[in-house]
C-alpha positions in Angstrom: 10.6 -1.6 -0.5 9.9 -2.7 -4.0 8.8 0.2 -6.3 5.6 -1.7 -7.1 4.5 -2.2 -3.5 2.7 1.2 -3.0 0.8 0.6 -6.3 -0.2 -2.9 -5.3 -1.3 -1.8 -1.8 -3.3 1.1 -3.2 -5.1 -1.3 -5.7 -5.7 -3.8 -2.9 -7.2 -1.1 -0.7 -9.5 0.1 -3.5 -10.8 -3.4 -4.1 -11.3 -4.1 -0.4 -13.1 -0.7 0.0 -15.3 -1.5 -2.9 -16.3 -4.8 -1.2 -17.2 -3.0 2.0 -14.0 -3.0 4.0 -13.2 0.3 5.7 -9.6 1.3 6.7 -9.9 -0.2 10.2 -11.2 -3.5 8.8 -8.4 -3.6 6.2 -5.9 -3.7 9.0 -7.4 -6.8 10.7 -6.2 -10.3 10.1 -8.4 -12.6 7.9 -8.9 -15.0 10.7 -10.7 -12.3 12.7 -13.6 -12.1 10.2 -16.7 -14.2 9.9 -17.3 -16.6 7.0 -19.2 -14.0 4.9 -16.4 -11.5 5.2 -13.9 -14.1 4.4 -15.8 -14.8 1.2 -15.4 -11.1 0.3 -11.6 -11.4 1.0 -11.5 -14.4 -1.4 -13.4 -12.4 -4.0 -11.0 -9.5 -3.5 -8.0 -11.8 -4.0 -9.5 -13.1 -7.3 -10.1 -9.6 -8.6 -6.6 -8.4 -7.5 -4.9 -11.1 -9.5 -6.1 -9.9 -12.9 -6.4 -13.4 -14.3 -7.4 -14.0 -17.9 -10.4 -16.1 -16.7 -12.5 -15.2 -13.7 -14.9 -17.9 -12.5 -17.5 -16.6 -10.1 -19.9 -18.9 -8.3 -22.8 -16.8 -7.0 -20.5 -13.8 -6.3 -23.3 -11.7 -4.8 -24.2 -14.1 -2.0 -22.3 -12.3 0.7 -22.5 -8.8 -0.7 -24.7 -5.9 0.3 -26.2 -3.7 -2.4 -23.3 -1.2 -2.5 -20.8 -3.9 -2.9 -23.0 -5.6 -5.6 -23.1 -2.4 -7.6 -19.3 -1.9 -7.2 -18.7 -5.5 -8.4 -20.8 -5.0 -11.5 -18.8 -1.8 -12.4 -15.5 -3.6 -11.7 -16.6 -6.5 -14.0 -17.5 -4.1 -16.8 -13.8 -3.1 -16.8 -12.5 -6.6 -16.3 -11.1 -7.4 -19.8 -9.8 -3.9 -20.4 -7.3 -4.2 -17.5 -5.6 -7.2 -19.1 -3.1 -6.6 -21.9 -3.8 -7.8 -24.5 -7.6 -7.7 -23.8 -8.8 -11.3 -23.5 -10.7 -11.5 -20.2 -13.4 -14.1 -19.8 -16.0 -14.0 -17.0 -17.9 -17.1 -16.1 -20.6 -16.6 -13.5 -22.8 -19.2 -12.0 -25.9 -18.2 -10.2 -29.3 -19.4 -9.1 -30.8 -16.0 -10.0 -31.6 -15.5 -13.7 -30.9 -11.7 -13.3 -27.3 -12.4 -12.3 -26.7 -14.6 -15.3 -28.0 -12.0 -17.6 -25.8 -9.3 -16.1 -22.6 -11.3 -16.3 -23.5 -12.8 -19.7 -23.8 -9.2 -21.1 -20.3 -8.5 -19.9 -18.8 -11.6 -21.4 -20.3 -11.1 -24.8 -18.9 -7.7 -25.5 
């Protein structure tokens, strides 16, 4: 086992939990989930990668309230996790409130 594997698994589990996946769900295969849950998996994958640019197209569409709140908190920390800090968040949404929220994070 690579020494980073436990760290990566812990981080992945935290992201998935934040998006509403309990331990039992985290053990399932992606193909066993509905389309909405697969969208959460795709979002988790994007958050896990720690990319310099994060493009989100209506990220709250398949999320419940708890997952929405968790995502907002995660995005507040987005550019601080990248060294050197340079994170850019681009969010597209039909809801004006969503645009304001993410625009606030991107203009820090």
